[in-house]
C-alpha atoms as one frame of an Amber mdcrd trajectory, in Angstrom:
protein
 -21.773 -17.468 -21.413 -24.643 -15.903 -23.392 -27.117 -17.325 -20.925 -25.192
 -15.861 -17.987 -25.048 -12.377 -19.570 -28.766 -12.578 -20.425 -29.638 -13.425
 -16.816 -27.448 -10.627 -15.424 -28.890  -8.081 -17.876 -32.454  -9.144 -17.065
 -31.777  -8.897 -13.335 -30.279  -5.424 -13.774 -33.300  -4.188 -15.765 -35.779
  -5.681 -13.281 -33.947  -4.165 -10.312 -33.871  -0.743 -11.994 -37.620  -0.845
 -12.678 -38.337  -2.038  -9.129 -36.214   0.762  -7.621 -38.085   3.423  -9.633
 -41.472   2.183  -8.405 -40.538   2.276  -4.715 -40.197   6.040  -4.401 -42.038
   7.567  -1.440 -45.562   8.730  -2.144 -46.350  12.425  -2.141 -47.980  13.278
   1.179 -48.638  16.984   0.620 -49.916  18.668  -2.528 -50.483  22.378  -3.104
 -53.861  23.707  -4.203 -53.299  26.631  -6.550 -55.437  29.588  -5.511 -56.609
  32.055  -8.134 -57.523  35.193  -6.250 -58.070  38.869  -6.497 -58.186  41.814
  -4.164 -61.612  43.138  -3.270 -62.135  46.796  -4.110 -63.724  47.748  -0.798
 -60.502  49.144   0.604 -57.535  50.895  -0.962 -54.384  48.993  -0.097 -50.817
  49.658  -1.150 -49.900  45.994  -0.891 -50.867  44.369  -4.189 -50.475  40.759
  -3.133 -51.716  38.588  -0.315 -50.082  35.445   0.903 -52.720  32.719   0.642
 -51.689  29.099   0.228 -53.537  25.816   0.602 -52.292  22.247   0.746 -53.833
  18.785   0.774 -52.178  16.692   3.481 -52.842  13.037   2.689 -51.307  11.757
   5.947 -53.582  13.714   8.281 -56.464  13.934   5.749 -56.721  17.689   6.268
 -56.612  20.767   4.073 -54.000  23.179   5.432 -54.597  26.892   4.838 -52.029
  29.634   5.286 -53.683  33.067   5.118 -51.755  36.260   5.800 -53.052  39.793
   5.484 -56.582  39.032   4.315 -58.410  39.785   7.571 -61.269  37.660   8.853
 -62.226  35.181   6.142 -64.874  32.581   5.409 -63.489  29.371   3.915 -65.794
  26.993   2.052 -65.381  23.627   0.357 -67.912  23.308  -2.464 -68.517  20.108
  -4.448 -69.319  19.758  -8.159 -73.064  20.074  -7.392 -72.500  23.524  -5.800
 -73.244  22.204  -2.314 -71.176  23.467   0.602 -69.427  20.450   2.117 -67.639
  22.232   4.953 -66.905  25.761   6.101 -64.823  27.541   8.705 -64.147  31.122
   9.734 -60.506  32.179   9.910 -59.768  35.201  12.083 -57.073  37.719  11.247
 -53.865  36.751  13.001 -54.443  33.001  12.677 -51.621  31.967  10.348 -52.613
  28.328   9.750 -56.052  26.729   9.729 -57.241  23.207   8.992 -60.350  21.790
   7.333 -61.116  18.064   7.140 -60.824  16.638   3.630 -64.098  15.611   1.986
 -64.807  11.921   2.501 -65.990  11.187  -1.038 -63.826  11.209  -4.140 -64.587
  13.959  -6.629 -63.871  17.508  -7.773 -64.056  20.334  -5.257 -63.557  24.088
  -5.047 -61.905  25.780  -2.089 -63.411  29.269  -1.734 -61.708  31.949   0.372
 -63.718  35.113   0.913 -63.049  38.162   3.062 -63.546  41.900   2.797 -60.028
  42.240   1.362 -59.660  39.085  -0.731 -61.547  36.548  -2.824 -59.930  33.387
  -4.151 -60.798  29.955  -5.497 -58.752  26.796  -5.794 -59.786  23.634  -7.600
 -58.723  20.219  -6.340 -59.593  16.558  -6.804 -59.627  13.770  -4.263
């Protein structure tokens, strides 16, 4: 009887550990942007809606920029070299940049006349 209970208990523990390890992988991760308003224009709105995500399924960086005007977006590596860049025009709610191919630490730089922000991410 002890042997039977030991086998059942072991099977229960193994199944529990196996079930915890089979959770779906995260396919989208947010890049936290630290930004500030540029002082070239007096605005009553004190916040801008800028968000960035890493999408592992499509291997793209997704950018949501509202109210910042025309902006230059750069991906800079740890050696301060620009890996990729795009221009986002005002009124374009979502833009995409290909993820860097090499693993490492990167900075996402968002610059416009109204806003400057940086977000650090690792691939």
